[in-house]
C-alpha positions, 0 to 999 in steps of 0.5 A, a space after each residue: 516630358 516637358 524640360 527646363 528649357 521649355 519653361 513659360 514665364 508670365 508676369 503681371 503687376 497683380 494676380 487680379 489680371 491673371 486672374 479676369 484677362 487672362 483666365 484659363 489661358 495658363 492652365 491651357 498653355 500648360 499642357 505645352 509648357 512648364 507655366 510659373 505665374 509671377 505677381 504681387 499678392 501671394 495669398 491671391 496668386 496662390 488661389 490663381 496658381 491652384 484654379 489654373 494649375 500652375 506654379 507661382 512665383 510672389 514678387 511685390 509690384 506697385 502699379 504706381 511709380 516706385 523707382 526704388 521698389 522696381 529696381 529691387 524689384 528687378 533684381 528678385 526678378 532677375 536671379 528668379 529666371 537665372 535660376 529657373 532659365 525659361 526659354 519664353 518670357 510674356 509681360 501683361 500691364 505697363 509695370 510687369 512689363 517694364 520689371 520683366 523685360 529688363 531682367 528677362 533681357 539680363 538673365 538671358 531669356 531668349 524668346 521676351 513678350 510684352 502685351 500692351 492691353 492698354 497705356 496710362 500715358 494716353 492721359 497724362 500729360 507734361 513730365 509724367 508722360 514723357 517718364 511713362 513714354 520712356 518706360 514705354 520704350 525701353 520697356 519695347 527695347 528689351 522685349 523681342 515681340 511686343 503684341 497690341 492687344 488693339 488695331 488703335 493701340 498699335 497705330 498709337 505705338 507706332 506714331 510714337 515711334 515707341 519701337 521698330 514696326 517689325 517688332 509689332 504685332 496683333 493676334 488675331 482680332 484683337 485680345 489677349 485673352 478672347 472670350 469664352 462663348 459657351 460660359 458668357 451666354 443667356 443661357 447660363 443664368 435661369 429665370 430664377 437666378 435673374 428673377 431673384 437678384 431682381 428682387 433685391 435689388 429693386 429692379 422693377 418689370 418695367 425698368 430699363 436697366 444700363 449696367 457698367 462694370 469694371 473699375 469705379 475711377 475717373 478714366 472709366 469715364 463714371 464722373 459722366 456717367 452718372 452725371 448723364 443718370 443723374 438727368 435721366 432718371 430726373 425724366 424718367 424714373 424707370 431708369 437705371 443704373 447698375 454699376 459692378 466693380 471696385 473703387 480705387 480711391 487712391 489712384 484715381 477716385 471719383 469726384 466727391 458730387 458723383 459719390 454723393 450721387 451714387 451714395 443717395 440716387 435710388 437709380 443708381 445701384 451699387 454692388 460693388 466687385 462680383 466673383 460671377 458678372 453673368 447675373 447682372 448682365 441678364 438682368 440689364 438691357 444694354 451696357 455703358 462704357 464711356 472709359 478714357 483710354 483702352 486696350 481691348 476692354 474684356 467687359 465688352 465682350 463679355 456683355 455683347 456674349 450675354 447679347 447686349 448691345 452696348 454703349 461704348 466711346 471712340 476709342 481703339 479697342 471699344 470701336 473695333 468690337 462695335 460698330 456703331 448702328 450694329 450691335 451698339 453706339 458709339 458716342 464722343 469721350 467726356 462727354 454725358 450730353 452724348 451719354 445722355 442722347 445714346 441712352 433715350 435713343 436706346 430707350 425710345 427707338 425699340 426697334 433700333 434697340 431690338 436690331 442692336 440686341 438681336 447681333 450683339 452676341 453673335 457679332 462677338 462668337 463670330 470674331 472672338 472666340 477663345 480658344 482661336 486667340 490661345 491657338 494664335 499666341 501658342 502659334 506665336 510661341 511656336 514660331 519664336 521658338 523656330 525662329 530661334 532654332 534656325 541655324 545662324 539667325 540671330 532672334 533679337 
């Protein structure tokens, strides 16, 4: 029987993070705790509540720096937590992290956990960088434990002295949610589905299709990717670039020339955001993911589980999932020439490509199975409860 002391509050800035980055996890945890999902965007959040079979509470939060609105959100969250009296608050994403950790500490929540799945400050300089660093330090100071979801993030946090080493822990092999390798499997998309989609997109049998999945923004390396493919397509008309994801013109717009090329180049196929990316992965040969910064990118896990090798940049998360020359190619950040060379190598060196392809799925299933990650997170909750219950031990 669930009691008021057995409540778990999971908080992200926007419900998309709950939906895509933590899919299924809240429903699983609801078997052990009374789970409430907190985020902005009321209509979307309620859909997540139905999907995950959990309660919801809406607090408007912005991913931008908005001090007045943020203060209002902290106050609302504080009163919500005082009313609910949860055992655990677990936050994700930078803005939700700072708001949730301050509010939960002020409200006396005993177990306050924050997962770090990416740090925007890595690509920021000057005063804004200083502000964001102070925000991270405050977030971690209010948390009882902090979970970087990759070794690279862990080492970055330690190097910059954002918190004490004892507060940091990587769950399993990394990742915030792992991957359901039964769901992300080539067998889940039929040949007829693939054939219909190829016809719809104008993909021919001889085409070598590279796919990108994610937000179409500068930080994801889209400007460099499009520039590289612009040159490659002129040399080889059977090369295609498939772009799956939404644009964010307010936060991080693409260069004008990049946008123009996407709109005009018939070999660059932009399909927008898709609820189910599996069909688009199955009609592609490889993932190209030239991001500037990541935590632990789900799309690289998903592509690998679908049997795709990946071209990724040498950043934390990516360089942990991909082993250069085994299940993909690792390239320097912000380097369109390196992207082009990696693409050509996959096309021209058939034995090398087939070797990468043959390793892709097994190197994901053996290290990042979703149920393993969920069980490890649950064990963290139980360990925190144990420490809290120990006589004469203060859990801070």
